[in-house]
C-alpha positions in Angstrom: -22.9 21.4 -3.9 -25.0 24.3 -5.3 -27.1 22.7 -8.0 -28.3 26.3 -8.9 -24.9 27.5 -10.2 -23.4 25.0 -12.5 -20.8 27.6 -13.8 -19.5 28.5 -10.4 -19.2 24.7 -9.4 -17.1 24.2 -12.5 -15.0 27.0 -11.7 -14.5 25.6 -8.1 -13.9 22.1 -9.5 -11.1 23.3 -11.6 -9.4 25.2 -8.7 -9.7 21.9 -6.6 -8.1 19.8 -9.2 -5.3 22.1 -10.0 -4.5 22.1 -6.2 -4.0 18.4 -6.0 -0.1 18.5 -5.7 -0.2 21.2 -2.8 -2.8 19.1 -1.0 -0.9 16.1 -1.2 2.3 17.7 -0.2 0.5 18.7 3.0 0.0 15.1 3.5 -3.8 15.3 3.4 -4.6 12.4 1.0 -8.3 12.4 2.0 -8.8 16.0 1.1 -7.1 15.4 -2.2 -9.5 12.6 -2.7 -12.4 14.7 -1.9 -11.1 17.4 -4.5 -10.8 14.7 -7.3 -14.3 13.2 -6.4 -15.7 16.8 -6.4 -14.2 17.5 -9.8 -15.4 14.2 -11.3 -18.9 14.5 -10.2 -19.2 18.1 -11.5 -17.8 17.0 -14.8 -20.5 14.1 -15.1 -23.1 16.6 -13.9 -22.4 19.8 -15.8 -19.8 18.8 -18.5 -22.3 18.8 -21.3 -22.5 22.6 -20.6 -18.9 23.2 -21.7 -17.7 24.0 -25.0 -15.3 21.4 -26.7 -12.3 23.2 -25.6 -13.2 23.8 -22.1 -14.3 20.2 -21.9 -11.0 18.9 -23.2 -9.1 21.3 -20.5 -11.3 19.9 -17.8 -10.7 16.1 -18.9 -6.9 17.1 -19.0 -7.2 18.4 -15.2 -9.0 15.3 -14.3 -6.3 12.9 -16.0 -3.6 14.8 -14.3 -5.3 15.0 -10.9 -6.2 11.2 -10.9 -2.7 10.3 -12.0 -0.9 12.4 -9.1 -3.5 10.8 -6.7 -2.7 7.4 -7.8 1.0 8.0 -6.8 0.2 8.3 -3.3 1.5 5.5 -1.2 -1.7 5.0 0.6 -3.8 5.0 -2.5 -1.3 2.7 -4.2 -1.6 0.3 -1.1 -5.4 0.2 -1.6 -5.5 0.1 -5.4 -4.0 -2.9 -7.0 -5.2 -1.7 -10.2 -3.9 1.9 -10.6 -6.4 4.7 -10.8 -6.9 6.1 -14.2 -9.2 8.6 -15.9 -10.7 7.2 -18.9 -13.2 8.9 -21.1 -16.7 7.8 -20.9 -15.9 5.7 -17.8 -16.3 8.5 -15.4 -19.0 6.7 -13.2 -17.0 3.7 -12.8 -14.1 5.9 -11.6 -16.3 7.6 -9.4 -17.5 4.5 -7.6 -13.9 3.4 -7.0 -13.0 6.9 -5.5 -16.0 7.0 -3.2 -15.0 3.6 -1.8 -11.6 4.8 -0.8 -12.3 7.2 2.2 -13.7 4.2 4.3 -10.8 2.1 3.1 -8.3 4.8 4.0 -9.7 5.0 7.5 -9.4 1.3 8.0 -5.8 1.4 6.9 -5.0 4.2 9.4 -6.8 2.3 12.2 -4.8 -0.7 11.3 -1.6 1.2 11.5 -2.5 2.8 14.7 -3.0 -0.8 16.2 0.1 -2.1 14.7 2.2 0.9 16.1 0.5 0.3 19.5 1.5 -3.3 19.4 5.0 -2.5 18.3 5.3 0.1 21.1 4.1 -2.3 23.7 6.5 -5.0 22.6 9.3 -2.4 22.7 8.3 -1.5 26.3 8.5 -5.0 27.3 11.7 -5.8 25.4 13.5 -2.8 27.1 12.2 -3.5 30.5 13.6 -7.1 30.2 17.0 -5.7 29.1 17.1 -3.4 32.3 16.2 -6.6 34.3 19.1 -8.5 32.5 21.6 -5.6 33.1 20.5 -5.8 36.8 21.2 -9.5 36.9 24.5 -9.0 35.4 25.4 -6.5 38.0 25.5 -3.6 35.7 23.7 -1.3 38.1 24.4 2.0 36.8 23.9 1.0 33.3 20.4 -0.5 34.2 19.5 2.8 36.0 20.3 4.9 32.9 18.5 2.5 30.7 15.4 2.6 33.0 15.4 6.3 33.0 15.6 6.5 29.2 12.8 4.0 29.0 10.6 6.1 31.5 11.4 9.3 29.2 10.0 7.5 26.3 6.8 6.2 28.2 5.7 9.4 30.0 2.9 9.0 32.3 3.2 5.1 32.3 2.4 4.5 35.9 2.7 0.8 35.6 6.1 1.0 34.1 7.3 3.2 36.9 6.0 1.1 39.5 7.4 -2.2 38.0 10.9 -0.6 37.9 10.5 0.5 41.4 9.7 -3.1 42.5 12.7 -4.6 40.5 15.0 -2.1 42.2 13.7 -2.5 45.7 15.9 -5.4 46.9 19.0 -3.7 45.1 18.9 -0.2 46.0 16.3 1.4 48.1 17.2 5.0 47.1 16.7 4.4 43.4 13.7 2.2 44.0 12.0 5.2 45.8 12.8 7.4 42.8 10.8 5.3 40.4 8.0 4.6 43.1 7.6 8.3 43.6 7.2 8.8 39.9 4.4 6.1 39.9 2.4 7.6 42.7 2.7 11.0 41.1 0.9 9.7 38.1 -1.5 7.6 40.3 -2.0 8.9 43.8 -4.3 5.9 44.4 -1.5 3.5 43.9 -1.2 2.3 47.6 1.0 -0.6 47.0 3.8 1.7 45.6 3.2 4.0 48.6 3.5 1.1 50.9 6.8 -0.2 49.4 8.1 3.4 49.6 7.4 3.2 53.2 9.5 0.2 53.7 12.3 1.7 51.7 12.2 4.9 53.6 12.1 2.9 57.0 15.2 0.8 56.0 17.2 3.9 55.2 16.0 5.4 58.4 14.1 8.3 56.8 11.3 7.9 59.3 9.2 11.1 58.4 9.0 10.1 54.8 8.1 6.5 55.6 5.4 7.6 58.1 3.8 9.9 55.2 4.1 7.1 52.7 2.2 4.7 54.9 -0.3 7.4 55.7 -0.9 8.0 51.9 -1.2 4.3 51.5 -3.7 4.2 54.1 -5.8 6.9 52.6 -6.5 4.6 50.0 -6.7 1.3 51.9 -7.5 2.4 55.5 -8.2 -1.1 56.8 -5.1 -2.8 55.5 -3.6 -4.6 58.4 -0.2 -4.9 56.7 0.2 -1.2 56.2 -0.9 -0.4 59.8 1.4 -2.9 61.3 4.4 -1.6 59.1 3.5 1.9 60.1 3.8 0.8 63.7 7.3 -0.5 62.8 8.2 2.8 61.6 7.2 4.4 65.1 9.0 1.6 66.9 12.2 2.2 64.9 12.2 6.0 65.4 11.3 5.6 69.1 7.7 7.2 68.9 6.2 4.7 71.4 2.8 6.5 71.8 2.1 6.4 68.1 3.4 2.8 67.8 0.8 1.8 70.6 -2.0 3.7 68.9 -1.3 2.1 65.5 -0.9 -1.3 67.0 -4.3 -1.0 68.8 -5.8 -0.1 65.4 -4.3 -3.4 64.1 -5.6 -5.6 66.8 -9.1 -4.0 66.5 -9.2 -5.4 63.1 -7.1 -8.8 63.7 -7.1 -9.3 67.5 -5.3 -12.5 67.2 -2.2 -11.2 65.1 0.6 -12.4 67.4 3.4 -10.0 66.0 1.0 -7.1 66.7 0.3 -8.3 70.3 4.1 -8.5 70.8 4.8 -5.2 69.3 2.3 -3.6 71.5 3.8 -5.2 74.7 7.2 -4.1 73.5 6.0 -0.4 72.8 4.1 -0.3 76.0 7.0 -1.4 78.1 9.3 1.3 76.6 6.6 3.8 77.4 6.4 2.5 81.0 10.4 2.8 81.2 10.0 6.6 80.2 7.8 7.3 83.2 
């Protein structure tokens, strides 16, 4: 505020007060509040410089602006006693108005938290509905439901992974679809990569299974389960050399792992048979 030019400040205040309706239509209640505070402050500070008619016109602008502001839903929520401009009570009104910006922020934060809670609950409820559809054998309906759910929660890695796991024992191809969405959003999700590896192996897409396990091992290079399951991919695809190499890595970590010992013997025997 430019204390050196009261006439200019009065002119600015008038413009702000006359623009209240436009500001509120734009949804900017805080800017409208600032405009009223500015106008009221200028009137308190420099109203004595106005001639009688100018003073009355300014007070009429304040009366109208405060009334319009009081009709805003957020202001109504905060003010049990409606805002009202009363002559000679300008300081009291100014004090009330100055408290409102902080209160508005608190209300908005509360709404954000409530909306976040409601959104989370909706996610949980809709996920359970999809699970229920699967239990009732409505598979196609469940898949469409899950796809809509994922569209409404883009980038929700945990949701994609959970749906992928849910579908794993029912349909490996659909399970892979959601697991691929999960790892696309979180490349460090080695568990989803490993589950994809199992699914790809079971539908005999061995190259994809190998790549899935290699991706899982990038994040967890010493995971014995991943290494052992990768060896199963090589055994199932007849890649005996890679099977031996992988099983030796497993046994280097867990020398007494019997399935790995038997797998290495099996792979080695097939290698000898090829000679």
